[in-house]
TORPA-831328 format. One record per residue (C-alpha): residue number from 1; residue in one letter; x, y, z. Coordinates in nm, 3 decimals, padded with zeros to 5 digits. Layout:
# TORPA-831328
<NUM, "A", <X, Y, Z>>,
...
# end
This chain:
# TORPA-831328
<1, "M", <03.479, 00.197, -04.386>>,
<2, "I", <03.372, -00.007, -04.168>>,
<3, "K", <03.668, -00.257, -04.236>>,
<4, "S", <03.910, 00.015, -04.180>>,
<5, "F", <03.707, 00.035, -03.837>>,
<6, "L", <03.790, -00.304, -03.731>>,
<7, "Y", <04.121, -00.270, -03.827>>,
<8, "L", <04.172, 00.024, -03.609>>,
<9, "A", <03.974, -00.137, -03.310>>,
<10, "A", <04.212, -00.447, -03.362>>,
<11, "A", <04.516, -00.215, -03.375>>,
<12, "A", <04.431, -00.006, -03.083>>,
<13, "S", <04.353, -00.331, -02.879>>,
<14, "M", <04.743, -00.340, -02.884>>,
<15, "F", <04.733, -00.105, -02.585>>,
<16, "F", <04.483, -00.308, -02.368>>,
<17, "V", <04.662, -00.634, -02.412>>,
<18, "V", <04.983, -00.479, -02.319>>,
<19, "S", <04.818, -00.274, -02.042>>,
<20, "A", <04.539, -00.542, -01.909>>,
<21, "E", <04.731, -00.864, -02.007>>,
<22, "A", <04.451, -00.982, -02.237>>,
<23, "D", <04.420, -01.368, -02.320>>,
<24, "S", <04.653, -01.293, -02.667>>,
<25, "F", <04.685, -01.039, -02.920>>,
<26, "E", <04.838, -01.124, -03.284>>,
<27, "F", <04.933, -00.861, -03.570>>,
<28, "S", <05.067, -00.986, -03.888>>,
<29, "V", <05.192, -00.790, -04.201>>,
<30, "G", <05.290, -00.903, -04.562>>,
<31, "E", <05.212, -00.921, -04.918>>,
<32, "N", <04.915, -01.162, -05.038>>,
<33, "R", <04.811, -01.266, -05.396>>,
<34, "A", <04.449, -01.351, -05.377>>,
<35, "V", <04.109, -01.255, -05.466>>,
<36, "I", <04.023, -01.059, -05.170>>,
<37, "S", <04.222, -00.696, -05.133>>,
<38, "Q", <04.187, -00.451, -04.823>>,
<39, "I", <04.198, -00.182, -05.069>>,
<40, "D", <04.039, -00.317, -05.357>>,
<41, "G", <03.790, -00.577, -05.204>>,
<42, "V", <03.651, -00.874, -05.444>>,
<43, "L", <03.850, -00.938, -05.734>>,
<44, "I", <03.800, -01.164, -06.033>>,
<45, "N", <04.156, -01.262, -06.082>>,
<46, "P", <04.432, -01.274, -05.784>>,
<47, "E", <04.659, -00.929, -05.754>>,
<48, "W", <04.958, -00.902, -05.495>>,
<49, "S", <04.844, -00.638, -05.237>>,
<50, "G", <04.960, -00.502, -04.897>>,
<51, "A", <04.766, -00.696, -04.637>>,
<52, "I", <04.758, -00.671, -04.251>>,
<53, "A", <04.578, -00.894, -04.013>>,
<54, "A", <04.518, -00.833, -03.641>>,
<55, "L", <04.348, -01.071, -03.365>>,
<56, "Y", <04.262, -00.990, -03.029>>,
<57, "Q", <04.133, -01.237, -02.765>>,
<58, "H", <03.999, -01.207, -02.412>>,
<59, "D", <03.811, -01.488, -02.246>>,
<60, "R", <03.510, -01.497, -02.499>>,
<61, "F", <03.539, -01.186, -02.649>>,
<62, "F", <03.774, -01.117, -02.985>>,
<63, "I", <03.817, -00.864, -03.261>>,
<64, "D", <03.945, -00.989, -03.572>>,
<65, "T", <03.990, -00.829, -03.904>>,
<66, "E", <03.923, -01.173, -04.115>>,
<67, "N", <03.609, -01.265, -03.876>>,
<68, "G", <03.513, -00.931, -03.769>>,
<69, "I", <03.424, -00.847, -03.371>>,
<70, "G", <03.231, -01.153, -03.193>>,
<71, "Y", <03.162, -01.305, -02.881>>,
<72, "R", <03.191, -01.694, -02.822>>,
<73, "M", <02.856, -01.831, -02.657>>,
<74, "L", <03.021, -02.181, -02.658>>,
<75, "N", <03.386, -02.190, -02.548>>,
<76, "N", <03.533, -02.492, -02.390>>,
<77, "A", <03.860, -02.638, -02.443>>,
<78, "T", <03.797, -02.769, -02.817>>,
<79, "L", <03.498, -02.602, -02.929>>,
<80, "H", <03.366, -02.264, -03.022>>,
<81, "A", <03.059, -02.105, -03.129>>,
<82, "G", <02.883, -01.755, -03.111>>,
<83, "L", <02.813, -01.456, -03.265>>,
<84, "A", <02.999, -01.184, -03.463>>,
<85, "L", <02.954, -00.834, -03.641>>,
<86, "D", <03.142, -00.933, -03.973>>,
<87, "Y", <03.238, -00.764, -04.273>>,
<88, "Q", <03.175, -00.836, -04.669>>,
<89, "Y", <03.389, -00.686, -04.868>>,
<90, "G", <03.259, -00.476, -05.163>>,
<91, "R", <03.380, -00.475, -05.528>>,
<92, "H", <03.507, -00.126, -05.708>>,
<93, "E", <03.458, -00.091, -06.107>>,
<94, "R", <03.811, 00.079, -06.091>>,
<95, "S", <03.980, -00.227, -05.964>>,
<96, "D", <03.964, -00.455, -06.243>>,
<97, "E", <03.906, -00.374, -06.628>>,
<98, "R", <03.705, -00.697, -06.638>>,
<99, "Y", <03.465, -00.485, -06.405>>,
<100, "R", <03.433, -00.222, -06.645>>,
<101, "G", <03.059, -00.098, -06.735>>,
<102, "L", <02.909, -00.297, -06.406>>,
<103, "G", <02.932, -00.027, -06.116>>,
<104, "N", <02.997, -00.093, -05.789>>,
<105, "V", <02.875, -00.347, -05.529>>,
<106, "S", <02.900, -00.152, -05.139>>,
<107, "G", <03.074, -00.348, -04.870>>,
<108, "S", <02.831, -00.443, -04.598>>,
<109, "I", <02.805, -00.503, -04.234>>,
<110, "A", <02.716, -00.852, -04.213>>,
<111, "P", <02.618, -01.021, -03.870>>,
<112, "A", <02.747, -01.402, -03.858>>,
<113, "V", <02.723, -01.698, -03.659>>,
<114, "F", <03.035, -01.902, -03.642>>,
<115, "V", <03.188, -02.269, -03.494>>,
<116, "E", <03.538, -02.335, -03.491>>,
<117, "W", <03.617, -02.708, -03.336>>,
<118, "E", <04.021, -02.795, -03.264>>,
<119, "P", <04.041, -03.173, -03.312>>,
<120, "I", <04.379, -03.184, -03.222>>,
<121, "K", <04.478, -02.855, -02.997>>,
<122, "N", <04.710, -02.642, -03.163>>,
<123, "A", <04.751, -02.865, -03.452>>,
<124, "V", <04.391, -02.880, -03.653>>,
<125, "D", <04.142, -02.613, -03.652>>,
<126, "I", <03.788, -02.634, -03.846>>,
<127, "Y", <03.634, -02.322, -03.862>>,
<128, "A", <03.294, -02.236, -04.029>>,
<129, "N", <03.077, -01.877, -04.076>>,
<130, "A", <02.770, -01.770, -04.243>>,
<131, "S", <02.711, -01.422, -04.281>>,
<132, "K", <02.416, -01.190, -04.406>>,
<133, "A", <02.491, -00.861, -04.576>>,
<134, "T", <02.252, -00.594, -04.461>>,
<135, "S", <02.347, -00.393, -04.788>>,
<136, "G", <02.539, -00.418, -05.125>>,
<137, "S", <02.446, -00.768, -05.207>>,
<138, "S", <02.219, -00.837, -04.938>>,
<139, "G", <02.327, -01.191, -04.986>>,
<140, "W", <02.448, -01.484, -04.723>>,
<141, "L", <02.816, -01.579, -04.791>>,
<142, "Y", <02.934, -01.918, -04.627>>,
<143, "K", <03.281, -02.020, -04.538>>,
<144, "V", <03.483, -02.350, -04.386>>,
<145, "E", <03.825, -02.335, -04.347>>,
<146, "L", <04.060, -02.626, -04.222>>,
<147, "T", <04.402, -02.560, -04.136>>,
<148, "A", <04.646, -02.823, -04.011>>,
<149, "G", <05.015, -02.788, -03.888>>,
<150, "L", <05.282, -03.014, -03.881>>,
<151, "P", <05.595, -02.946, -03.656>>,
<152, "I", <05.942, -03.008, -03.859>>,
<153, "N", <06.170, -02.871, -03.544>>,
<154, "S", <06.137, -02.629, -03.294>>,
<155, "V", <06.119, -02.354, -03.533>>,
<156, "L", <05.967, -02.449, -03.861>>,
<157, "N", <05.624, -02.579, -03.886>>,
<158, "F", <05.455, -02.722, -04.198>>,
<159, "F", <05.105, -02.608, -04.270>>,
<160, "V", <04.813, -02.705, -04.485>>,
<161, "D", <04.475, -02.450, -04.538>>,
<162, "L", <04.150, -02.523, -04.730>>,
<163, "V", <03.886, -02.289, -04.756>>,
<164, "G", <03.591, -02.314, -04.941>>,
<165, "S", <03.309, -02.058, -04.998>>,
<166, "A", <02.992, -02.051, -05.098>>,
<167, "A", <02.661, -01.799, -05.123>>,
<168, "D", <02.338, -01.779, -05.218>>,
<169, "K", <02.188, -01.627, -05.516>>,
<170, "N", <02.181, -01.280, -05.422>>,
<171, "Y", <02.542, -01.261, -05.355>>,
<172, "A", <02.624, -01.512, -05.651>>,
<173, "Q", <02.433, -01.230, -05.854>>,
<174, "S", <02.605, -00.913, -05.734>>,
<175, "Y", <02.950, -01.060, -05.808>>,
<176, "Y", <02.936, -01.302, -06.075>>,
<177, "G", <02.617, -01.239, -06.262>>,
<178, "V", <02.542, -00.967, -06.538>>,
<179, "S", <02.180, -00.811, -06.533>>,
<180, "Y", <02.022, -00.635, -06.841>>,
<181, "P", <02.124, -00.292, -06.765>>,
<182, "Q", <02.526, -00.416, -06.702>>,
<183, "S", <02.484, -00.631, -07.034>>,
<184, "L", <02.417, -00.294, -07.218>>,
<185, "S", <02.697, -00.068, -07.068>>,
<186, "S", <02.955, -00.375, -07.065>>,
<187, "Y", <02.884, -00.561, -07.342>>,
<188, "Y", <02.872, -00.878, -07.168>>,
<189, "P", <02.588, -01.118, -07.219>>,
<190, "M", <02.344, -01.161, -06.970>>,
<191, "Y", <02.415, -01.421, -06.682>>,
<192, "S", <02.226, -01.493, -06.364>>,
<193, "P", <02.423, -01.766, -06.147>>,
<194, "R", <02.265, -01.966, -05.942>>,
<195, "G", <02.341, -01.968, -05.541>>,
<196, "G", <02.596, -02.260, -05.443>>,
<197, "F", <02.932, -02.289, -05.415>>,
<198, "L", <03.174, -02.037, -05.551>>,
<199, "N", <03.547, -02.114, -05.502>>,
<200, "F", <03.790, -02.335, -05.339>>,
<201, "T", <04.161, -02.278, -05.215>>,
<202, "S", <04.430, -02.544, -05.138>>,
<203, "S", <04.740, -02.379, -04.949>>,
<204, "I", <05.062, -02.534, -04.812>>,
<205, "G", <05.267, -02.294, -04.629>>,
<206, "M", <05.605, -02.302, -04.388>>,
<207, "Q", <05.600, -02.078, -04.058>>,
<208, "Y", <05.944, -02.004, -03.906>>,
<209, "Q", <05.973, -01.905, -03.535>>,
<210, "H", <06.233, -01.620, -03.499>>,
<211, "S", <06.196, -01.533, -03.151>>,
<212, "K", <05.914, -01.612, -02.879>>,
<213, "N", <05.685, -01.365, -03.031>>,
<214, "I", <05.789, -01.331, -03.356>>,
<215, "S", <05.717, -01.532, -03.642>>,
<216, "V", <05.778, -01.531, -04.062>>,
<217, "S", <05.582, -01.734, -04.282>>,
<218, "T", <05.468, -01.837, -04.637>>,
<219, "Q", <05.280, -02.013, -04.857>>,
<220, "I", <05.163, -02.088, -05.211>>,
<221, "G", <04.855, -02.206, -05.332>>,
<222, "R", <04.607, -02.261, -05.627>>,
<223, "Y", <04.254, -02.105, -05.645>>,
<224, "Q", <03.965, -02.266, -05.803>>,
<225, "Y", <03.614, -02.137, -05.930>>,
<226, "L", <03.346, -02.380, -05.896>>,
<227, "D", <02.965, -02.437, -06.029>>,
<228, "S", <02.816, -02.137, -06.156>>,
<229, "A", <03.081, -01.875, -06.054>>,
<230, "A", <03.329, -02.061, -06.273>>,
<231, "H", <03.075, -01.981, -06.550>>,
<232, "S", <03.050, -01.623, -06.550>>,
<233, "P", <03.133, -01.419, -06.818>>,
<234, "L", <03.358, -01.208, -06.576>>,
<235, "V", <03.583, -01.520, -06.510>>,
<236, "D", <03.843, -01.571, -06.783>>,
<237, "H", <04.078, -01.807, -06.573>>,
<238, "P", <03.869, -02.084, -06.370>>,
<239, "A", <04.206, -02.200, -06.182>>,
<240, "M", <04.475, -01.954, -06.077>>,
<241, "L", <04.759, -01.926, -05.821>>,
<242, "T", <04.751, -01.772, -05.496>>,
<243, "G", <05.069, -01.665, -05.249>>,
<244, "G", <05.183, -01.468, -04.947>>,
<245, "V", <05.420, -01.357, -04.709>>,
<246, "F", <05.393, -01.264, -04.375>>,
<247, "A", <05.574, -01.125, -04.050>>,
<248, "T", <05.335, -01.196, -03.746>>,
<249, "Y", <05.378, -01.070, -03.394>>,
<250, "S", <05.181, -01.231, -03.103>>,
<251, "Y", <05.173, -01.178, -02.750>>,
# end
């Protein structure tokens, strides 16, 4: 519900971009094979599903379907940092047969802090955030992402994307653990993962700039569970392929 609000808010911002000449607006739509589904929430095995992304920025303020609604308290040429109201996806028992008998984990509003560094403007970007769910898992989730681009020619750009996630024990237990009642209803053995690293994704891709405002991109990657998440009885494949195809409009 909250994530839907973010999507609507970001989509509605298109009006303000056109009418108020905001700094930037970006909207993407495509198909994505990942463990985070905008329809089904957190998944154990990657699945193909439709995906949208929107980012509206005006001065220090932004609305982002990936990183929430936020404000950059530090906002210079290469370094940004601030506060955001993010969202942690939930988990739905109906979305994967491996969740059967485990029940649902509700999605949650998650206040967050973030920092972003661009050591090479428009070429290398490092982003990190930490968010704390107010309900659902009531856990801390941490993410670090490095994106690097290499222009091939005037319309083609090769890029590399590296993303790592970690969490506290509450989050790990909610998504990868099996409590005693869950063990009785699902027939999984009891399992209590510790906090720490959860996963790492490495991707490579190509972007084609069709026109000034429209681009098309595709990528393929490898998703790897780490540490105690990899040993969860829910995880049957510790490493899997990911991918995506997107069309993007930017203003």
